[in-house]
C-alpha positions, 0 to 999 in steps of 0.5 A: 568641351570646356565650360566658361565660368561666370564672370563676377565680382565677389561682394565684400559684404551681403548683397541685396539679392532682392534688388541685384539680378544674380541670374548669370548665363555662360556662352558654351564653346562650340562642338567639334565634329567626329570624324568618321572611321575608316573601315578595317580589313580582317588580318588573314590568319598566318601559319606559324613558323616552324620554330612555333610548334611547340608553342602551339602544342602548349596552347592545345595541351592548356585547352584540353582540361577546359574541354574535359571539365566541360564534358564532365560537367555535362556527364554529371548533369545527365547522370543526375537527371537519369538518377532522378528519373530512375527514382521517380520511375521506380516509385511510379512502377511499383515493381520489385526488380528491373526485369519486372519493369522492362517486362512492363515497359520495354522502352526502359531497355534503351535507357542509359546505363546509369538509369538502369543502375539506379532503377536496379539499386533502388528496387534492391533496397526496396526488397531489403527494406520489405524483408526487414519489416517482415523480419522485425515482425518475426523478431518479436514473436520468436524466441530470440526476442528473449534472448540474452546473448547479443551474438545470437542475432547473427546467425538468425539474420544470416539465414533469412538474409541469404536468399535475398543476396542470392537474388541479384541479377546484376553487379549493380544490384548485388552491390545495393543488396549488399550495402542495404543488408549491412545497414538493416543488419547493423540496425538489427544487431544494435537493437537486439544487443540492447534488448538482450541487455535488457532481458539480462537486466530483467533476469538479473533484476528478478534474481536480485529481488530473490536474493534480497528476499532470501537474505532479509528472510534469512536474517529475520529467522536468526532473530535478535543477535544473542550476546555470548555468555562471558564473565566481566574482566577481573581488572577492576580500573578498566573503563567501560568501553575497554571492558565491553571490547574485552568481553566482545573479543573474549566471547568468540575466542575463549568464552571468557575463560582465562585458563583455556588453551588451544589444543588440535582436539579442541580446547584444553584447560589448565591450572598453572599460568606460569607455563602459558603461553609456552605450550605449542600445539599443532594448528592450521598455520603451524605450531600454536601456543595461543592461551588464555582469555584472549588466546594470545600467543607467546611471540605476541606476549613477548612483544607486548608485555615481555617475556618475564611478565606472568600470564595472570588474569589481570595481565591478560586483560591489560595485554589485550588492551595494549595489543588492540590499541596498537594493532588498530593504530598500526592499520588505521592510523586512529585512536581505538577508544575515540572510535569505539565511543563514536561508532560503537563496535562497527563493522570497520573497527571489527575488520581492523581487529580480525587479523588480530583475533580471527574470531572477529571475522565470523559471528560478527552479529554476536560479537557486536551483540556482546559489546552492546550488551556490555556497554550497557550493563556498565552504564553507557548506551550503545552507538552505531548502526547496530545499536538496536539490531546487532545483525544490521551491520552485517545485513548492510554488508551483504546487501551492499555486495548484491548491489555490486553484483547487480551493477556489474551485470548491467543494472544502472545505479538508479535501478539498483537503488530502486530494487534495494528500496523496494526490498528493504521496504518490503522486508521491514513491513513483513517483518514488522521491524523498523530497524531494517529501514536503516540498512538503506541509510548506510553509505556504500564502501565507495563512499556513495550514499546509500539508496535510502538517501535519495529523494525517492528512498527517503519518501519510501522509507517514511511511508514504510515506517508509518505503515509498520506503526499502523500494522502494529496498531491494528495488531494491538487492537486486534490482540485487545479485541480478542482478549475482550472476547475471551474475557467475555466468553469466560465471564459467559461461562462463569455465569452459565455455571452460576445460573445453572447451580442457582436454578438447580438449587431453587428447583429443589427448594434450597436456598440459592447459593453460588458456589464459593469456589466458583467466586474465588476462582472468577475473582482470581481470573477477573476481579470484575467478575468476581465482584459481579458474582458476590453482588448477585449472592449479596442480592439473593441474601437480601432480606428486604427484597423490594423490586421495582415492578415496572422494570420486573414486568418489562424484563418478564414481558421481553423474556416471555416473547422470546427476546430475552436470554439467560445473561439478561436474567443473571444481569438483572439479579446483579443490578438488583432488579430481580430479587424474588427467587420465584421470579428469578426461577421462572424467568431463568427457565423461560430464558433457557427455553428461549435459547433452545428455539422453542415455539415462543421464538418462531418467527410467526409467533414473535410479532403476535407476542409483541402485540399482546405486550403492546396492546395490553400494557398500553405501550403507546400511552405516555409512561404513567399511563402504561400497564407493564404488569398486565402486559407481562401477564398477558405475554406469560399467559400466551406463552404458556398457551403456546408451550402447551399447544407445541407439547400436544402438536409437535408436528404442527405446521407454521400455518396451524401454529399461526392460526392458533397463536392468532386466536389466542392473542385476540382472546387474551386481548379481549380478556385484558382490554375488553373495550378494544375492538379486536374484530374491528382491527382486522384487514377486512373490517378496517376496509368496511369501517373505512367506506362507512366513515364518511357517513358518521361525520358526513355533512348535512346536505340540507343543513350547514355541514356541522361535524359531530364528536366521534367516540374514540374507537379503533379504525377510524380515518383520522386523516380525513374526518374531523374528530371533534365538533369545534376547534376550541374543544379540540385544542382544550383536550390537546392542552390537557393531554400535554399536561399528563391527563388522561382524556379523549386525546388519550384514548384516541392515541390508544384506540388508533395505536399512534406511534410518537411521530404520528401523535404530532400528525394527529394534532396538526391534521385535526387542527387543520380540518377543524379551522377549514370547517365551514361555520353555520 
């Protein structure tokens, strides 16, 4: 069908669409009717002609692979389904074998062979996995876990898997067992090999640590390297580096002697230099003509100096310098003297010269020490790692050998570094030698940095240096403390001898004189002690003897109460506090008794003596009001009474001693301070006084409640009772007391035995009660 196009004429200019009708319609053409199809009969099959049989066979052959492919696909799908079913069924049945599963469900016997194979394989693998778990637990509790041999696991596994392999009931089960056993065995073998390596490394680590410790301890036992004793080279125009090298070589070769030659029986001396080095003697490597300070042979001499050069000491020095320079240049391509100035007589230089002088192969520490001592003697500073300790280069080399062995034994570089740092730090701290730490800073022969160059190593070395310095300071402090203690003990011994001598002279009525030899001996040992003895003698000889009675009284009270020692008396004489021989004698005798633990120092007596000293001496009052002389005399009186009691009653019990001391205390206080109410201060009397205290100042029930002044006496409860009639009177008394006057407050402080901190409380409490007292 065709469409008829609309018929219109295009406009030459825009058309006014609002005025023109543009809704054109086309007239469709008529549709032709469809003719019905006539039915067709099917074509009957025709037999192929006889000549087309080959064509038929080819068609069937082409069709067969497709059929096979479809059949194979179907079979594979069925097998996958059976496999999944077998896996799920095994997990559900929770059995260990196919026979057990069939016994549990007989219908399984009708399943496909694939189902059975998968089921059997799954059960076999489960048994192997179960056995593997059991073996894992057994492995870590058996001796094989600590084995260092990777092959030990093979026999161990074979023995424990043998019965499992023999339990297979079918080829499929056996194949599954073999595969799973191989897989499990591979994992066991790999794990054991790693464990054996760790065991070996652990054993090697312990061995390496022990080797390190022995290495450092052996070198520490050697002490500082001792230089060889040699004379200086006779050639004067050699610079310090060359002379130091010649001394280091000669130290091990000849001991510095120019007239020494090789001999099978040892060394031999000669006087005729013209015959040397031309005398051949049997040696370890054939006849040898080595002679002189540097043991140069005839062939070497002829090569370096010429056959006609005389074998004088000066020529020996020059020959050794030329030989060392030439051989070092030939072996290293470097300048010997420049390298010596840069790195000192380092192990590298020593190794390069050791083929020429065999002595350099041994005792390298002593050769380096000889070089360092010589270079220092000639005005230069030693250089290189062995500048402070000549054994350090040799120690570094031995340490690096141990590191190489450790790496060959399976330890990784990080482990080796860690062990080396631990060993170096421990040795340095143990021997308190910071120089040992430098061993860890030296590069290894392969060019890798030493263990101390890592971040961990640097930190460990810095901490070790601080610890070493701290330990040294502690040791110095301890040594100083011990020295001071010994000095003080010596002072006490000298003072004791001096006091014994003085006391003996005083008891004999002789003038007290410290023995002159004692003063001289003390001055030699300790000038300060000698000055003290001379000052004591000067004070004893002082004709104008004036003493501070208060200081003497205080010292006497302290000594007679059992608290003073003979050294207190001696120091008081040295300070000029004590000058009277009679006082000195009495105090010395009492101090000696104090040292012998007499009755005066008994625990039940000392508090009573202190009470006597404080009460009689008025120690609770301001200093100007105290009476130390009376306190000292009272203590002496009580002390003498106690000594007499002890003499008469040597077997007295502490209770009897306490009773006597209490009676003496009360008697002495009543004698020296009759105004003191000793009986009223007793516990039972204080209780009674407290009960009656309210009646003294109780408010008048019928009056206005005005309190009256209370006379100062012990036992009054001043925290509860106003002691003054009004606040103005109390304030006036307090201001006078603060100004140093002796008034009623002074009496209250003395009678109440107030401590300094209680005096302030006394003022605040009384003021508060007086302020709150009701007015009339």
